[in-house]
C-alpha positions as CSV (number, residue, x, y, z in Angstrom):
1,M,0.0,0.0,0.0
2,R,1.2,3.5,-0.7
3,I,-0.4,6.8,0.0
4,T,0.3,10.0,-1.9
5,V,-0.4,13.2,0.0
6,L,-2.2,15.6,-2.3
7,G,-3.2,18.4,0.0
8,A,-2.9,19.8,3.6
9,A,0.8,19.2,3.6
10,G,4.1,21.2,3.5
11,G,2.7,23.6,6.1
12,E,-0.6,24.1,4.3
13,V,-3.8,23.5,6.2
14,T,-6.4,23.3,3.4
15,G,-6.9,21.1,0.4
16,S,-7.0,17.8,2.2
17,A,-6.6,14.8,-0.1
18,Y,-4.9,11.4,0.0
19,L,-4.6,8.9,-2.8
20,V,-4.5,5.4,-1.3
21,E,-3.3,2.6,-3.7
22,T,-3.2,-1.1,-2.9
23,R,-2.6,-4.0,-5.3
24,R,-6.4,-4.2,-5.9
25,A,-7.8,-0.8,-5.4
26,T,-7.3,3.0,-5.7
27,V,-9.3,5.2,-3.3
28,L,-9.2,8.9,-2.6
29,V,-9.6,10.0,1.1
30,D,-11.1,13.5,0.9
31,C,-10.9,15.9,-2.0
32,G,-10.7,19.3,-0.5
33,L,-10.4,22.8,-1.9
34,F,-7.2,24.9,-1.3
35,Q,-8.2,28.2,0.3
36,G,-6.3,31.4,0.3
37,H,-4.9,33.4,-2.6
38,H,-1.4,31.9,-2.2
39,V,-2.7,28.4,-3.0
40,E,-5.7,28.8,-5.3
41,A,-3.6,27.7,-8.3
42,L,-3.4,24.2,-6.7
43,N,-7.2,23.7,-7.2
44,R,-7.1,21.1,-9.9
45,P,-8.1,17.4,-10.0
46,P,-5.8,15.5,-7.6
47,V,-2.8,14.2,-9.4
48,G,-3.1,10.4,-10.0
49,A,-6.8,10.3,-9.3
50,G,-7.8,9.9,-12.9
51,S,-11.4,8.6,-13.4
52,A,-10.2,5.4,-15.1
53,R,-8.3,4.1,-12.1
54,L,-10.1,5.6,-9.2
55,D,-12.5,3.1,-7.5
56,A,-14.1,5.3,-4.9
57,V,-13.8,8.4,-2.7
58,V,-14.3,8.3,1.1
59,L,-15.0,11.5,3.1
60,T,-14.1,12.4,6.7
61,H,-16.5,15.3,6.7
62,A,-18.2,18.0,4.6
63,H,-16.1,21.2,5.1
64,L,-15.0,22.7,1.8
65,D,-11.3,22.1,2.5
66,H,-12.2,18.4,2.5
67,T,-14.8,18.2,-0.2
68,G,-14.4,21.3,-2.4
69,R,-12.5,19.6,-5.3
70,L,-15.1,16.8,-5.7
71,P,-16.8,18.5,-8.7
72,L,-13.4,18.5,-10.5
73,L,-13.6,14.7,-10.4
74,A,-16.9,14.9,-12.1
75,Q,-15.2,16.9,-14.8
76,T,-12.7,14.1,-15.3
77,G,-15.5,11.6,-15.9
78,F,-15.3,9.9,-12.5
79,T,-18.6,8.1,-11.9
80,G,-17.7,5.9,-8.9
81,P,-19.2,6.1,-5.4
82,V,-18.3,8.7,-2.8
83,F,-18.9,7.3,0.6
84,A,-19.8,9.4,3.7
85,T,-22.0,9.4,6.8
86,P,-25.6,10.5,6.2
87,A,-25.2,13.9,7.8
88,T,-22.0,14.5,5.8
89,I,-23.9,13.7,2.6
90,E,-26.5,16.4,3.4
91,M,-23.8,18.9,4.5
92,T,-21.7,18.2,1.4
93,G,-24.7,19.0,-0.9
94,L,-25.2,22.3,0.9
95,I,-21.5,23.2,0.8
96,L,-20.7,22.3,-2.8
97,R,-23.8,24.0,-4.2
98,D,-22.9,27.2,-2.3
99,A,-19.3,26.9,-3.5
100,A,-20.4,26.6,-7.1
101,K,-22.7,29.6,-6.7
102,I,-20.0,31.8,-5.2
103,Q,-17.6,30.8,-8.0
104,A,-20.1,31.8,-10.6
105,Q,-20.7,35.2,-8.9
106,D,-17.0,35.9,-8.4
107,T,-16.2,35.0,-12.0
108,E,-19.0,37.2,-13.3
109,Q,-17.6,40.1,-11.3
110,L,-14.1,39.4,-12.6
111,N,-15.2,39.2,-16.2
112,R,-16.8,42.6,-16.0
113,T,-13.3,44.0,-15.2
114,R,-11.8,41.8,-17.9
115,R,-14.2,43.0,-20.6
116,R,-13.4,46.6,-19.8
117,A,-9.7,45.8,-20.1
118,G,-10.2,43.9,-23.4
119,E,-9.1,40.6,-21.8
120,A,-10.5,37.1,-22.4
121,P,-13.2,36.0,-20.0
122,A,-12.3,33.6,-17.1
123,E,-14.2,30.4,-16.3
124,P,-15.2,29.3,-12.8
125,L,-13.4,26.3,-11.3
126,Y,-16.5,24.3,-11.7
127,S,-20.2,24.8,-12.4
128,L,-23.3,23.9,-10.4
129,A,-23.9,21.1,-12.9
130,D,-20.5,19.7,-12.0
131,A,-21.4,19.8,-8.3
132,E,-24.8,18.2,-8.9
133,R,-23.2,15.3,-10.9
134,I,-20.9,14.4,-8.1
135,L,-23.6,14.8,-5.5
136,Q,-25.5,12.0,-7.2
137,Q,-22.6,9.7,-6.5
138,L,-22.6,10.1,-2.7
139,K,-23.5,6.9,-0.8
140,P,-24.3,6.7,3.0
141,V,-22.3,4.5,5.4
142,P,-22.9,3.7,9.0
143,Y,-20.7,4.6,12.0
144,H,-18.6,1.9,13.6
145,E,-19.2,-0.9,11.1
146,P,-16.5,-1.9,8.6
147,F,-17.7,-1.1,5.1
148,T,-16.3,-2.4,1.9
149,V,-15.5,0.6,-0.4
150,A,-13.4,-1.1,-3.0
151,P,-12.0,-4.6,-3.8
152,G,-10.0,-5.7,-0.7
153,L,-10.4,-2.5,1.1
154,Q,-12.7,-1.8,4.1
155,V,-13.3,1.5,6.0
156,R,-14.7,2.1,9.4
157,W,-16.1,5.5,10.4
158,I,-16.1,6.7,14.0
159,E,-17.2,10.1,15.6
160,A,-14.6,12.9,15.2
161,G,-16.5,15.6,17.2
162,H,-15.6,18.3,14.7
163,M,-18.9,19.0,12.8
164,L,-22.2,17.2,12.2
165,G,-21.4,13.9,10.5
166,S,-17.6,14.2,10.9
167,A,-15.6,11.0,11.3
168,S,-12.1,9.6,11.7
169,L,-11.4,6.7,9.3
170,Q,-9.7,3.3,9.7
171,L,-8.7,1.7,6.4
172,L,-8.3,-2.1,6.5
173,A,-6.6,-4.0,3.6
174,E,-4.6,-7.2,3.1
175,E,-1.3,-6.8,1.3
176,D,1.2,-9.6,0.7
177,G,-0.7,-11.9,2.9
178,R,-0.9,-9.7,5.9
179,P,-3.3,-7.0,7.1
180,R,-2.5,-3.3,6.8
181,T,-4.3,-0.7,8.9
182,V,-4.2,3.0,8.2
183,V,-6.0,5.6,10.3
184,F,-6.9,9.1,9.2
185,S,-8.0,11.4,12.0
186,G,-9.8,13.8,9.8
187,D,-10.4,17.0,11.7
188,L,-10.9,16.4,15.4
189,G,-13.1,18.4,17.6
190,P,-12.2,19.6,21.2
191,R,-13.4,17.6,24.1
192,G,-16.4,19.0,25.9
193,A,-17.6,21.2,23.1
194,P,-21.4,21.7,23.1
195,I,-23.8,20.0,20.7
196,L,-21.8,17.1,19.4
197,R,-20.4,14.0,21.1
198,D,-16.6,13.9,21.8
199,A,-14.2,12.4,19.3
200,E,-13.6,8.6,19.5
201,S,-10.3,6.9,18.7
202,F,-9.0,3.6,17.4
203,A,-6.9,1.1,19.3
204,Q,-4.5,0.0,16.5
205,A,-2.9,1.2,13.3
206,D,0.2,0.6,11.2
207,T,0.2,4.2,10.0
208,V,-1.7,7.3,11.4
209,F,-2.4,10.5,9.5
210,L,-3.0,13.0,12.3
211,E,-4.2,16.6,11.9
212,S,-2.1,19.3,13.5
213,T,-4.0,22.5,13.0
214,Y,-3.5,23.5,16.6
215,G,-0.6,21.2,17.4
216,D,1.4,23.9,19.2
217,R,-1.2,25.2,21.7
218,D,-4.4,24.6,23.6
219,H,-7.4,26.8,23.2
220,R,-8.7,28.9,26.0
221,P,-11.1,26.8,28.1
222,F,-14.6,26.9,26.7
223,A,-16.2,28.2,29.9
224,D,-13.7,31.1,30.0
225,T,-14.4,31.9,26.4
226,V,-18.1,32.0,27.1
227,H,-17.5,34.5,30.0
228,E,-15.5,36.7,27.6
229,F,-18.2,36.4,25.0
230,I,-20.8,37.5,27.5
231,A,-18.7,40.4,28.6
232,I,-18.4,41.6,25.0
233,L,-22.1,41.4,24.5
234,Q,-22.8,43.3,27.8
235,Q,-20.4,46.0,26.7
236,A,-22.1,46.2,23.2
237,V,-25.5,46.4,24.8
238,A,-24.4,49.2,27.1
239,Q,-22.8,51.1,24.2
240,K,-25.6,50.2,21.8
241,S,-22.9,48.8,19.4
242,K,-23.0,46.4,16.5
243,V,-21.2,43.1,16.9
244,L,-20.0,41.4,13.8
245,V,-19.1,37.7,13.9
246,P,-17.6,36.2,10.8
247,T,-19.2,32.8,11.0
248,F,-18.6,29.4,9.4
249,A,-22.1,28.5,8.2
250,V,-21.7,24.9,9.2
251,G,-20.8,24.3,12.9
252,R,-19.9,27.7,14.2
253,A,-23.2,29.2,13.4
254,Q,-25.0,26.5,15.2
255,L,-22.7,26.6,18.2
256,L,-23.2,30.4,18.6
257,T,-26.9,30.1,18.1
258,A,-27.2,27.5,20.9
259,L,-24.9,29.6,23.1
260,L,-27.0,32.7,22.5
261,A,-30.1,30.7,23.4
262,W,-28.4,29.7,26.7
263,I,-27.3,33.2,27.4
264,F,-30.8,34.6,26.9
265,R,-32.5,31.7,28.7
266,N,-30.4,32.4,31.8
267,R,-30.6,36.2,31.5
268,R,-26.9,36.6,31.4
269,V,-27.6,39.2,28.8
270,E,-31.1,40.5,28.1
271,P,-32.3,39.5,24.6
272,F,-31.4,41.9,21.8
273,P,-31.6,41.7,18.0
274,V,-29.6,38.9,16.4
275,F,-29.3,38.3,12.7
276,L,-28.2,35.0,11.1
277,D,-27.3,36.6,7.8
278,S,-26.5,33.5,5.8
279,P,-28.8,31.4,3.7
280,M,-26.3,28.6,4.0
281,A,-26.1,28.8,7.8
282,I,-29.9,28.8,7.9
283,E,-30.1,25.6,5.9
284,A,-27.2,24.0,7.8
285,S,-29.2,24.7,11.0
286,R,-32.1,22.8,9.6
287,I,-29.8,19.9,8.8
288,Y,-28.5,19.9,12.4
289,A,-32.1,19.8,13.6
290,R,-32.7,16.6,11.5
291,H,-29.9,14.8,13.2
292,P,-30.4,14.8,17.0
293,E,-29.0,11.3,17.1
294,L,-25.5,13.0,16.8
295,F,-26.0,15.4,19.7
296,D,-24.4,14.9,23.1
297,D,-26.4,14.4,26.3
298,E,-26.1,18.0,27.4
299,M,-27.6,19.3,24.2
300,L,-30.4,16.8,24.3
301,A,-31.2,17.8,27.9
302,F,-31.1,21.5,27.0
303,L,-33.6,20.9,24.1
304,K,-35.8,18.8,26.3
305,V,-36.6,21.9,28.5
306,R,-37.8,23.8,25.4
307,P,-36.9,24.4,21.8
308,L,-34.1,27.0,21.0
309,A,-36.6,29.1,19.1
310,Q,-38.4,30.0,22.4
311,D,-35.2,31.5,23.7
312,L,-34.4,33.3,20.4
313,T,-37.4,35.4,19.8
314,T,-35.2,38.4,18.9
315,M,-33.3,36.4,16.3
316,K,-34.0,36.9,12.6
317,M,-33.0,34.7,9.7
318,T,-32.1,37.1,6.8
319,A,-32.0,34.9,3.7
320,T,-32.4,37.5,0.9
321,P,-29.9,40.2,-0.2
322,E,-32.6,42.8,0.6
323,E,-33.0,41.6,4.2
324,S,-29.2,41.6,4.5
325,R,-28.8,45.2,3.3
326,R,-31.5,46.4,5.7
327,I,-29.2,45.3,8.6
328,N,-27.1,48.4,7.8
329,D,-30.0,50.5,9.0
330,C,-30.5,48.6,12.2
331,P,-29.2,50.5,15.2
332,G,-27.2,48.8,17.9
333,P,-27.2,46.9,20.0
334,C,-27.4,44.0,17.5
335,L,-25.3,41.0,16.6
336,V,-24.7,39.9,13.0
337,M,-23.5,36.4,12.1
338,A,-22.5,36.2,8.5
339,G,-20.2,34.1,6.3
340,A,-17.6,33.5,5.3
341,G,-15.8,32.5,8.5
342,M,-12.4,33.6,7.3
343,C,-13.8,36.9,5.8
344,N,-12.6,35.8,2.3
345,A,-16.0,36.0,0.7
346,G,-19.7,36.4,1.5
347,R,-21.9,38.9,3.2
348,I,-19.6,39.5,6.1
349,L,-17.4,41.6,3.7
350,H,-20.2,44.1,3.3
351,H,-20.8,44.4,7.0
352,L,-17.1,44.8,7.7
353,R,-16.8,47.5,5.0
354,H,-19.7,49.4,6.7
355,N,-18.5,49.0,10.3
356,L,-14.7,48.4,10.6
357,W,-14.0,52.1,10.7
358,N,-16.3,52.6,13.6
359,P,-14.5,52.6,17.0
360,E,-17.7,51.5,18.8
361,A,-18.2,48.4,16.6
362,H,-17.0,45.0,17.8
363,V,-15.7,42.2,15.6
364,I,-15.5,38.7,17.1
365,I,-13.1,36.3,15.4
366,A,-14.3,32.9,16.6
367,G,-12.4,30.4,14.4
368,Y,-9.3,29.5,12.5
369,Q,-8.2,32.1,10.0
370,G,-6.1,30.8,7.1
371,S,-2.9,32.5,6.0
372,G,-3.5,35.4,3.6
373,T,-7.2,35.8,4.4
374,L,-8.8,39.1,5.6
375,G,-9.7,37.4,8.9
376,R,-6.0,36.6,9.5
377,L,-5.1,40.2,8.8
378,L,-7.6,41.4,11.4
379,V,-6.3,38.9,14.0
380,E,-2.8,40.1,13.3
381,G,-3.8,43.7,14.0
382,A,-3.9,45.3,10.6
383,K,-4.6,49.0,10.8
384,K,-6.0,49.1,7.2
385,V,-7.5,46.5,4.9
386,T,-8.9,46.4,1.4
387,I,-12.5,45.3,0.8
388,F,-13.9,45.3,-2.7
389,G,-11.0,47.5,-3.8
390,E,-11.7,50.1,-1.1
391,T,-9.2,50.9,1.7
392,V,-11.0,50.6,5.1
393,A,-9.4,51.7,8.4
394,V,-9.7,49.1,11.2
395,M,-10.8,51.1,14.2
396,A,-13.4,48.6,15.5
397,Q,-12.6,46.5,18.5
398,V,-11.4,43.1,17.3
399,H,-11.7,40.2,19.7
400,T,-10.2,36.7,19.1
401,L,-12.1,33.9,20.9
402,G,-10.1,30.8,20.3
403,G,-12.1,28.7,22.8
404,F,-14.9,28.4,20.3
405,S,-12.7,26.5,17.8
406,A,-14.0,23.3,16.3
407,H,-10.5,21.9,16.2
408,A,-8.8,20.0,19.0
409,G,-5.9,21.8,20.7
410,Q,-2.6,20.1,21.5
411,T,-3.7,18.3,24.6
412,D,-6.8,16.9,23.0
413,L,-4.8,15.8,19.9
414,A,-2.3,14.0,22.1
415,A,-5.1,12.4,24.1
416,W,-6.7,11.1,20.9
417,F,-3.4,9.7,19.7
418,A,-2.7,8.0,23.1
419,T,-5.0,5.1,22.5
420,L,-3.1,4.3,19.2
421,A,0.4,4.9,20.6
422,P,0.8,1.4,22.1
423,S,0.6,-0.2,18.6
424,R,3.7,1.9,17.7
425,P,2.3,3.3,14.4
426,R,4.2,5.4,11.9
427,V,2.8,8.9,12.5
428,I,2.2,11.4,9.6
429,L,1.4,14.9,10.6
430,T,-0.7,16.9,8.1
431,H,-3.3,19.7,8.1
432,G,-1.2,22.2,10.0
433,E,1.2,25.0,9.5
434,N,4.8,24.2,10.0
435,G,5.1,25.6,13.5
436,P,2.1,23.8,15.0
437,R,2.9,20.4,13.4
438,A,6.6,20.6,14.4
439,A,5.5,21.3,18.0
440,L,3.1,18.3,17.9
441,A,5.8,16.2,16.4
442,G,8.2,17.1,19.2
443,L,5.6,16.2,21.8
444,I,4.9,12.8,20.3
445,E,8.6,12.0,20.0
446,K,9.2,13.1,23.6
447,T,6.2,11.1,25.0
448,Y,6.3,8.0,22.9
449,G,9.7,7.8,21.2
450,L,8.1,7.9,17.8
451,T,9.5,10.3,15.2
452,P,6.6,11.7,13.1
453,V,6.9,12.4,9.4
454,L,6.1,16.0,8.2
455,P,5.3,15.4,4.5
456,A,5.4,17.9,1.7
457,L,2.8,18.1,-1.0
458,G,3.1,15.2,-3.3
459,D,5.1,13.0,-0.9
460,I,4.5,9.2,-1.0
461,I,4.1,7.3,2.2
462,E,4.8,3.5,1.9
463,V,2.8,1.3,4.3
């Protein structure tokens, strides 16, 4: 067995994809989009994953950096199955359709500029039709049960605690008369995060591909982050300020919605206007509501008292562009959750352009911000940014709340790996910038005497 690392390597977090080749099968694990201007040129069909030789695709979860290149496989003529948990299938449909729509809009805007310059028009990376073709190929799989995905290759999905439907994978194959076991952590969620159950782990592997997004640090404790969030809201209410929260439509929007319901229910802050300004987040919330079987006990108990909607009477879902624009006329205090979570697209850009220059406004960064994104610039303290070609001064109060991250910190990553460590696997660290994955590698080597591999894009791992 050999595995070619086709994304999320060499210090890059996005673009997750691994080509797994055995004597009998060729399978792709994830097929994610590279995100950030510095890596967009890498968004092409994964090398070696030609339609003629690819038996199947298996997905860890639905986030765009794990599924966003799937429509490119449809362009190559791939017609095989794409296996995922039922909730991941629903979320992948939502995410890929949205990605195709955004690409069409961005390309139309770019081509207006090109036409004025006498340049040839550009084409989007893929169309909605490409997305719809690949979505027809998604097939559901159960948690915990080994499932045959290709000749001689079984996969087992277990809870990863990262987003609805997320999973870690164990690949089981027989090569040269002996079994081979490869584990892919996927993206792991932090222990004790609300809504979803905590990540599970496996007991044995020959090789482990472990994410390292936050391999160099732990997040602030969730309870402390909630207290900080409440303090920001209390200040905003007292000042009658706007609070902007760049929000990942899948996962973060639902966590913040549930948290606001808890805050209002317990009168930690008196209810005030809240806008969920994201058609995608609105639909994702409906998908969450259809899968209570994936919720943890605390969330189920909270919902048993009464539905979230009864605590969120001041919350408005703004699906249309007209409703979104009217938020500009809404006086504070109010809170606006809008995508994209890294401020690299979407409605949040309009809200930031209207409010970043206002010293009384608040911006809450509540998730990972990729290198080169507007969100990363705000976290790093940029005094001026460019939005839609316009220079905007950053005078709003910018808060970073790392405790809301959907990614496990170093301690939780190490705890997840601890159950696998006795089997002495080879460890491959991906999905992390160079500093975090080097730090996690050092911890694993010091604790277990195992020297992890830090692959570059295109490296081949022999199992």
